[in-house]
ZADRENMI-822072 format. One record per residue (C-alpha): x, y, z; residue in three letters; residue number from 1. Coordinates in Angstrom, 3 decimals, decimal comma. Layout:
TIDREN	X	Y	Z	ala	NUM $
...
This chain:
TIDREN	-3,966	16,633	4,957	unk	1 $
TIDREN	-2,906	12,553	4,647	unk	2 $
TIDREN	-5,472	10,715	2,713	unk	3 $
TIDREN	-6,970	7,857	4,237	unk	4 $
TIDREN	-6,965	5,803	1,023	unk	5 $
TIDREN	-4,132	5,781	-1,648	unk	6 $
TIDREN	-4,617	4,030	-5,118	unk	7 $
TIDREN	-1,431	3,151	-6,741	unk	8 $
TIDREN	-0,827	2,201	-10,487	unk	9 $
TIDREN	1,303	-0,924	-11,428	unk	10 $
TIDREN	3,079	-0,647	-14,609	unk	11 $
TIDREN	5,234	2,330	-14,985	unk	12 $
TIDREN	4,979	3,173	-11,090	unk	13 $
TIDREN	5,966	0,044	-9,221	unk	14 $
TIDREN	7,867	-1,037	-12,341	unk	15 $
TIDREN	10,386	0,632	-14,493	unk	16 $
TIDREN	8,719	3,180	-17,245	unk	17 $
TIDREN	6,682	1,537	-19,884	unk	18 $
TIDREN	9,044	2,817	-22,536	unk	19 $
TIDREN	11,508	0,186	-21,258	unk	20 $
TIDREN	8,887	-2,370	-21,799	unk	21 $
TIDREN	8,187	-1,197	-25,067	unk	22 $
TIDREN	11,853	-1,379	-26,148	unk	23 $
TIDREN	12,060	-4,999	-24,878	unk	24 $
TIDREN	8,896	-6,016	-26,935	unk	25 $
TIDREN	10,323	-4,293	-30,019	unk	26 $
TIDREN	13,750	-6,038	-29,561	unk	27 $
TIDREN	12,216	-9,571	-29,137	unk	28 $
TIDREN	9,946	-9,046	-32,055	unk	29 $
TIDREN	12,761	-7,550	-34,378	unk	30 $
TIDREN	10,431	-4,582	-35,359	unk	31 $
TIDREN	10,624	-1,063	-34,424	unk	32 $
TIDREN	8,161	-0,006	-31,845	unk	33 $
TIDREN	6,735	2,643	-33,923	unk	34 $
TIDREN	5,654	-0,046	-36,380	unk	35 $
TIDREN	4,385	-2,428	-33,654	unk	36 $
TIDREN	2,357	0,574	-32,048	unk	37 $
TIDREN	0,979	1,636	-35,291	unk	38 $
TIDREN	-0,427	-1,925	-35,968	unk	39 $
TIDREN	-1,812	-1,865	-32,355	unk	40 $
TIDREN	-3,538	1,251	-33,138	unk	41 $
TIDREN	-5,091	-0,095	-36,253	unk	42 $
TIDREN	-6,452	-3,036	-34,356	unk	43 $
TIDREN	-7,800	-0,765	-31,641	unk	44 $
TIDREN	-9,439	1,606	-34,141	unk	45 $
TIDREN	-11,306	-1,205	-35,753	unk	46 $
TIDREN	-13,045	-1,650	-32,465	unk	47 $
TIDREN	-13,573	2,271	-32,069	unk	48 $
TIDREN	-10,983	2,130	-29,402	unk	49 $
TIDREN	-7,236	3,277	-28,908	unk	50 $
TIDREN	-3,835	1,834	-27,905	unk	51 $
TIDREN	-4,176	-1,295	-25,737	unk	52 $
TIDREN	-7,773	-0,805	-24,803	unk	53 $
TIDREN	-9,042	-3,952	-26,555	unk	54 $
TIDREN	-6,961	-5,844	-23,778	unk	55 $
TIDREN	-7,416	-3,500	-21,163	unk	56 $
TIDREN	-11,146	-3,556	-21,279	unk	57 $
TIDREN	-11,110	-7,338	-21,594	unk	58 $
TIDREN	-12,840	-7,289	-24,941	unk	59 $
TIDREN	-10,489	-9,795	-26,853	unk	60 $
TIDREN	-7,984	-12,251	-25,649	unk	61 $
TIDREN	-4,252	-11,705	-25,984	unk	62 $
TIDREN	-3,929	-14,429	-28,265	unk	63 $
TIDREN	-6,557	-13,042	-30,592	unk	64 $
TIDREN	-5,193	-9,520	-30,394	unk	65 $
TIDREN	-1,649	-10,735	-31,261	unk	66 $
TIDREN	-3,172	-12,504	-34,233	unk	67 $
TIDREN	-4,732	-9,309	-35,303	unk	68 $
TIDREN	-1,622	-7,237	-34,675	unk	69 $
TIDREN	0,648	-9,371	-36,893	unk	70 $
TIDREN	-2,068	-9,383	-39,737	unk	71 $
TIDREN	-1,709	-5,565	-39,674	unk	72 $
TIDREN	1,842	-5,178	-39,788	unk	73 $
TIDREN	3,166	-3,622	-42,883	unk	74 $
TIDREN	4,160	-6,135	-45,716	unk	75 $
TIDREN	7,704	-7,854	-45,115	unk	76 $
TIDREN	7,330	-7,262	-41,248	unk	77 $
TIDREN	7,600	-10,717	-39,905	unk	78 $
TIDREN	7,952	-10,678	-36,115	unk	79 $
TIDREN	10,460	-13,136	-34,623	unk	80 $
TIDREN	8,120	-14,041	-31,775	unk	81 $
TIDREN	4,339	-14,951	-31,322	unk	82 $
TIDREN	2,825	-11,561	-30,589	unk	83 $
TIDREN	0,086	-13,684	-28,748	unk	84 $
TIDREN	2,504	-14,062	-26,060	unk	85 $
TIDREN	3,133	-10,179	-25,653	unk	86 $
TIDREN	3,181	-10,029	-22,017	unk	87 $
TIDREN	5,968	-12,425	-21,636	unk	88 $
TIDREN	8,229	-9,924	-23,580	unk	89 $
TIDREN	6,738	-6,772	-22,024	unk	90 $
TIDREN	7,477	-8,224	-18,412	unk	91 $
TIDREN	10,765	-10,091	-19,116	unk	92 $
TIDREN	13,471	-8,996	-16,718	unk	93 $
TIDREN	11,277	-6,124	-15,043	unk	94 $
TIDREN	11,919	-5,618	-11,591	unk	95 $
TIDREN	9,347	-4,293	-9,085	unk	96 $
TIDREN	10,429	-1,424	-7,018	unk	97 $
TIDREN	11,154	-2,693	-3,577	unk	98 $
TIDREN	11,822	0,726	-2,160	unk	99 $
TIDREN	8,558	2,274	-3,340	unk	100 $
TIDREN	6,807	-0,623	-1,762	unk	101 $
TIDREN	8,510	-0,123	1,470	unk	102 $
TIDREN	7,258	3,460	1,671	unk	103 $
TIDREN	3,765	2,416	0,906	unk	104 $
TIDREN	3,958	-0,159	3,661	unk	105 $
TIDREN	5,166	2,473	6,197	unk	106 $
TIDREN	1,940	4,342	5,459	unk	107 $
TIDREN	-0,087	1,350	5,816	unk	108 $
TIDREN	1,266	0,840	9,310	unk	109 $
TIDREN	0,181	4,577	10,068	unk	110 $
TIDREN	-3,281	3,505	9,140	unk	111 $
TIDREN	-3,430	4,458	5,369	unk	112 $
TIDREN	-5,663	1,954	3,336	unk	113 $
TIDREN	-3,846	0,856	-0,017	unk	114 $
TIDREN	-5,478	-0,285	-3,283	unk	115 $
TIDREN	-3,954	-0,768	-6,768	unk	116 $
TIDREN	-5,857	0,626	-9,522	unk	117 $
TIDREN	-4,467	-0,567	-12,881	unk	118 $
TIDREN	-5,440	-0,750	-16,520	unk	119 $
TIDREN	-4,767	-4,483	-16,795	unk	120 $
TIDREN	-4,730	-7,355	-19,421	unk	121 $
TIDREN	-6,022	-10,824	-18,158	unk	122 $
TIDREN	-2,957	-12,726	-19,390	unk	123 $
TIDREN	-0,528	-10,326	-17,678	unk	124 $
TIDREN	-1,890	-10,980	-14,089	unk	125 $
TIDREN	0,438	-14,066	-13,657	unk	126 $
TIDREN	3,505	-11,635	-14,177	unk	127 $
TIDREN	2,326	-9,150	-11,682	unk	128 $
TIDREN	1,619	-11,812	-9,137	unk	129 $
TIDREN	5,050	-13,114	-9,794	unk	130 $
TIDREN	6,614	-9,708	-9,542	unk	131 $
TIDREN	4,684	-8,729	-6,443	unk	132 $
TIDREN	4,861	-12,202	-4,429	unk	133 $
TIDREN	3,929	-11,832	-0,803	unk	134 $
TIDREN	4,163	-8,011	-1,061	unk	135 $
TIDREN	0,746	-8,023	-2,621	unk	136 $
TIDREN	-0,795	-8,459	0,785	unk	137 $
TIDREN	0,052	-4,549	1,544	unk	138 $
TIDREN	-2,821	-3,754	-0,964	unk	139 $
TIDREN	-6,404	-4,132	0,527	unk	140 $
TIDREN	-7,857	-4,013	-2,839	unk	141 $
TIDREN	-7,435	-4,370	-6,545	unk	142 $
TIDREN	-9,341	-2,778	-9,234	unk	143 $
TIDREN	-8,440	-4,204	-12,548	unk	144 $
TIDREN	-9,622	-2,739	-15,747	unk	145 $
TIDREN	-10,004	-5,997	-17,681	unk	146 $
TIDREN	-12,337	-7,452	-14,905	unk	147 $
TIDREN	-14,789	-4,576	-14,922	unk	148 $
TIDREN	-14,556	-3,382	-18,533	unk	149 $
TIDREN	-13,768	0,018	-17,452	unk	150 $
TIDREN	-10,099	1,749	-17,630	unk	151 $
TIDREN	-8,518	4,944	-16,695	unk	152 $
TIDREN	-9,133	7,815	-17,615	unk	153 $
TIDREN	-12,852	6,651	-17,435	unk	154 $
TIDREN	-14,338	8,543	-14,537	unk	155 $
TIDREN	-16,468	5,585	-13,800	unk	156 $
TIDREN	-13,269	3,621	-12,543	unk	157 $
TIDREN	-12,768	6,123	-9,978	unk	158 $
TIDREN	-16,443	5,758	-8,824	unk	159 $
TIDREN	-15,937	2,128	-8,676	unk	160 $
TIDREN	-12,834	2,324	-6,615	unk	161 $
TIDREN	-14,369	4,619	-4,191	unk	162 $
TIDREN	-17,233	2,158	-3,815	unk	163 $
TIDREN	-15,013	-0,724	-3,168	unk	164 $
TIDREN	-12,908	1,168	-0,637	unk	165 $
TIDREN	-14,450	4,238	0,615	unk	166 $
TIDREN	-12,431	7,330	1,631	unk	167 $
TIDREN	-12,490	9,092	5,030	unk	168 $
TIDREN	-12,539	12,882	5,374	unk	169 $
TIDREN	-9,754	13,296	2,803	unk	170 $
TIDREN	-10,107	12,570	-0,922	unk	171 $
TIDREN	-8,350	9,504	-2,137	unk	172 $
TIDREN	-4,748	9,773	-3,679	unk	173 $
TIDREN	-3,884	8,296	-7,124	unk	174 $
TIDREN	-0,338	7,650	-7,700	unk	175 $
TIDREN	0,008	7,138	-11,835	unk	176 $
TIDREN	2,543	7,570	-14,330	unk	177 $
TIDREN	0,158	8,964	-16,885	unk	178 $
TIDREN	-0,760	12,784	-16,686	unk	179 $
TIDREN	-4,172	11,920	-18,316	unk	180 $
TIDREN	-5,028	9,684	-15,611	unk	181 $
TIDREN	-3,953	11,916	-12,984	unk	182 $
TIDREN	-5,920	14,831	-14,516	unk	183 $
TIDREN	-8,967	12,426	-14,614	unk	184 $
TIDREN	-8,674	11,569	-10,869	unk	185 $
TIDREN	-8,560	15,295	-10,071	unk	186 $
TIDREN	-11,765	15,968	-11,849	unk	187 $
TIDREN	-13,257	12,950	-9,891	unk	188 $
TIDREN	-12,508	14,998	-6,669	unk	189 $
TIDREN	-9,228	12,723	-5,994	unk	190 $
TIDREN	-5,824	14,105	-5,257	unk	191 $
TIDREN	-3,114	12,788	-7,621	unk	192 $
TIDREN	0,585	12,469	-7,926	unk	193 $
TIDREN	2,123	12,255	-11,275	unk	194 $
TIDREN	4,848	9,608	-10,899	unk	195 $
TIDREN	8,032	10,501	-12,911	unk	196 $
TIDREN	10,642	8,763	-10,708	unk	197 $
TIDREN	11,112	6,793	-7,658	unk	198 $
TIDREN	12,862	9,585	-5,659	unk	199 $
TIDREN	10,050	12,071	-6,219	unk	200 $
TIDREN	7,365	9,679	-5,422	unk	201 $
TIDREN	9,046	8,478	-2,434	unk	202 $
TIDREN	9,604	12,185	-1,079	unk	203 $
TIDREN	5,848	12,633	-1,749	unk	204 $
TIDREN	4,906	9,604	0,391	unk	205 $
TIDREN	7,340	10,565	3,267	unk	206 $
TIDREN	5,824	14,137	3,145	unk	207 $
TIDREN	2,457	12,496	3,997	unk	208 $
TIDREN	3,832	10,812	6,932	unk	209 $
TIDREN	5,856	13,962	8,110	unk	210 $
TIDREN	2,565	16,099	7,830	unk	211 $
TIDREN	0,646	13,692	9,904	unk	212 $
TIDREN	3,379	13,610	12,666	unk	213 $
TIDREN	3,396	17,481	12,990	unk	214 $
C-alpha cells in the first residue's frame, strides 16, 4: 500500500552520511572526532541529555554550546576554529541529493504528501535552506525539533507530525538514517525505511509507485 504521507529526514538522507560531516568538523578543528564527541557528550550530560540534544531541543544557542564544548576538551586540545560556528563546518561542501529529491517529487505528482521531519538546530537552518533552494517547495510541511522542543525518537514528535499533516488510510512512512528513529516510528504505528544509501532508498520509492500502478 502506498502511503498518503511520507516524512523524510534531512541530514544523512538528503545529504551524505553524517559521518562525513563529523570528519569535516574534526579536520577543521584539528581535533580527533572521538575527542570532540566526548566533550559534546559531557556538555549534554550536564543537562541530563545526550549527544546534540541541547541544540536539537533548542535549549541553548550554538554559540553557548560551542563555548561549553571548548571548555570541556582535554587540556592541551585547542581547536583551530570557533566551535560556536559548528554548523559552518558541518555543512561545508555537503551536497544535497538531487536524484532522491527527484524521486520524492515524482511521488508528490502521484498525490503523495511530503513532509520533512528533522532533528534540527536553529543556526543550521540557513545551511539547509541554501542546500535545498527552490526544491524545498516539494515539502508541504516541516517539523523541526528545535522549534517544538521535541526530537526523534521521542514518540511525541510523531504525534505532532500526524496532527500537522494527517495521514489517510495508510500509515505515514518515515525515511531516516537512524535505526533508532525508524524503530520509534514503527512503535508509533508508522511505516519506516532505514536509509543506508541512495540506490536502496530510490528503489523503495519507485516500488511505491509501481505498486500503485498495478
